C-alpha positions as CSV (number, residue, x, y, z in Angstrom):
1,X,42.9,79.6,-89.6
2,X,41.3,78.1,-86.6
3,X,43.2,76.9,-82.8
4,X,41.6,73.6,-83.9
5,X,42.4,73.5,-87.1
6,X,46.7,74.0,-85.3
7,X,46.0,71.7,-82.7
8,X,44.8,68.9,-85.2
9,X,48.0,69.9,-88.0
10,X,50.6,69.7,-84.8
11,X,48.5,66.1,-84.2
12,X,49.0,64.8,-87.8
13,X,52.6,66.4,-88.1
14,X,53.9,64.6,-84.1
15,X,54.2,60.9,-85.6
16,X,57.6,61.5,-84.3
17,X,58.4,61.9,-80.6
18,X,57.7,65.7,-79.9
19,X,61.8,67.1,-79.5
20,X,61.9,71.3,-78.4
21,X,64.9,71.7,-80.1
22,X,64.6,75.0,-81.6
23,X,64.8,73.2,-85.1
24,X,62.5,71.2,-84.4
25,X,59.8,74.0,-83.2
26,X,60.6,76.6,-86.0
27,X,59.6,74.1,-88.9
28,X,56.8,73.1,-86.8
29,X,55.8,76.8,-86.8
30,X,56.7,77.5,-90.7
31,X,54.2,74.5,-91.7
32,X,51.8,75.5,-89.4
33,X,52.3,79.2,-90.7
34,X,51.8,78.2,-94.1
35,X,49.7,75.1,-94.0
36,X,47.0,78.2,-94.6
37,X,48.5,81.5,-96.2
38,X,45.5,83.0,-96.5
39,X,44.6,83.7,-92.7
40,X,46.5,86.1,-90.9
41,X,49.7,85.4,-88.7
42,X,48.6,85.8,-85.8
43,X,51.5,84.3,-83.1
44,X,49.8,84.1,-80.1
45,X,46.8,81.4,-81.5
46,X,50.0,79.2,-83.3
47,X,51.7,79.1,-80.0
48,X,48.5,77.8,-78.6
49,X,48.9,75.3,-80.8
50,X,52.0,74.6,-80.8
51,X,51.9,74.2,-77.0
52,X,54.4,76.9,-75.8
53,X,55.1,80.0,-75.1
54,X,55.8,83.3,-77.2
55,X,59.1,83.4,-75.2
56,X,60.4,80.2,-76.6
57,X,59.6,80.4,-80.3
58,X,61.0,84.0,-79.9
59,X,63.6,82.4,-78.6
60,X,64.0,79.4,-81.3
61,X,63.7,82.3,-84.0
62,X,66.2,84.3,-82.5
63,X,68.1,81.0,-82.3
64,X,68.0,79.5,-85.9
65,X,67.4,82.5,-87.9
66,X,68.1,85.4,-85.5
67,X,65.1,87.0,-86.3
68,X,61.6,87.1,-84.5
69,X,59.2,85.0,-85.8
70,X,56.6,87.0,-87.2
71,X,59.1,89.1,-89.4
72,X,60.5,85.4,-90.3
73,X,56.7,83.9,-91.0
74,X,55.9,87.9,-93.1
75,X,58.9,86.7,-95.0
76,X,58.1,83.8,-96.6
77,X,54.7,84.6,-97.1
78,X,55.9,87.2,-99.0
79,X,58.3,85.2,-101.5
80,X,55.3,83.2,-101.9
81,X,53.5,85.8,-102.7
82,X,56.2,86.5,-105.2
83,X,56.2,83.0,-106.5
84,X,53.1,83.3,-107.6
85,X,53.2,87.1,-109.2
86,X,56.3,85.2,-110.6
87,X,54.5,82.6,-112.0
88,X,51.3,84.8,-113.7
89,X,52.4,84.8,-116.4
90,X,49.6,86.2,-118.6
91,X,46.6,85.0,-116.0
92,X,44.4,87.2,-114.8
93,X,44.8,88.3,-111.8
94,X,45.9,91.1,-109.3
95,X,47.9,92.0,-106.9
96,X,45.2,92.1,-104.1
97,X,44.4,89.0,-104.9
98,X,47.6,86.9,-104.5
99,X,48.2,89.6,-101.3
100,X,44.9,88.8,-99.9
101,X,45.8,84.7,-100.8
102,X,49.1,85.0,-98.7
103,X,46.8,86.9,-95.8
104,X,47.9,90.6,-96.3
105,X,45.0,92.3,-95.4
106,X,46.8,95.8,-95.1
107,X,48.0,96.3,-98.8
108,X,49.5,99.4,-98.5
109,X,51.9,97.5,-95.8
110,X,52.2,94.8,-98.6
111,X,53.0,97.1,-101.3
112,X,55.9,98.6,-98.8
113,X,57.4,95.3,-97.6
114,X,57.6,93.9,-100.8
115,X,58.8,96.9,-102.1
116,X,62.2,96.5,-99.6
117,X,62.7,93.0,-99.8
118,X,62.4,92.7,-103.7
119,X,63.8,96.0,-104.9
120,X,60.3,96.5,-107.2
121,X,57.0,97.0,-106.6
122,X,54.9,93.3,-106.6
123,X,53.0,95.2,-109.6
124,X,56.6,96.0,-111.0
125,X,56.4,92.5,-110.3
126,X,53.4,91.3,-111.7
127,X,54.4,93.5,-115.5
128,X,57.1,91.2,-115.6
129,X,55.7,88.2,-115.5
130,X,53.2,88.6,-118.6
131,X,56.4,90.1,-120.5
132,X,59.3,86.7,-120.6
133,X,61.5,88.5,-122.5
134,X,62.1,91.5,-119.2
135,X,61.7,88.5,-116.3
136,X,65.4,88.6,-114.9
137,X,64.7,87.3,-111.0
138,X,65.5,90.1,-108.7
139,X,66.7,89.0,-105.4
140,X,66.1,89.4,-101.6
141,X,67.9,92.7,-101.0
142,X,70.3,91.6,-98.3
143,X,69.6,93.5,-94.6
144,X,66.3,95.1,-95.2
145,X,63.0,93.1,-93.5
146,X,59.3,94.3,-92.6
147,X,59.2,95.0,-89.2
148,X,57.4,94.1,-86.9
149,X,58.4,93.6,-83.2
150,X,57.2,89.4,-82.1
């Protein structure tokens, strides 16, 4: 997503007065980051669209989630990718198609982060989605999270 699209999205979302509370800022950042899931995450562009500094965004995410924005937003996208893998249910789809559809361009990294978060490989999740008798949900492992400094 380009900065201009994000700015347009922010303008649409701000039908109410532009409050700069941490919760509001985090909510708007999440909405923008998830609006175009197939685009890679760029925190600097997100900050530009929200008209805040990276430090302000980082502080807001730390206050709300105790995590940097990049890590939290990647977690949200990983969760969305997992939902898509589980929902595949016999459709002809690949892990690569789903991963790239959620903005993950480094497939090896996606797989490693996914396994750390959910305790199984993305391909295993996809196999389970088409096998109803084995379809027990695996929840994220507490305390495990993917890398990223911002």
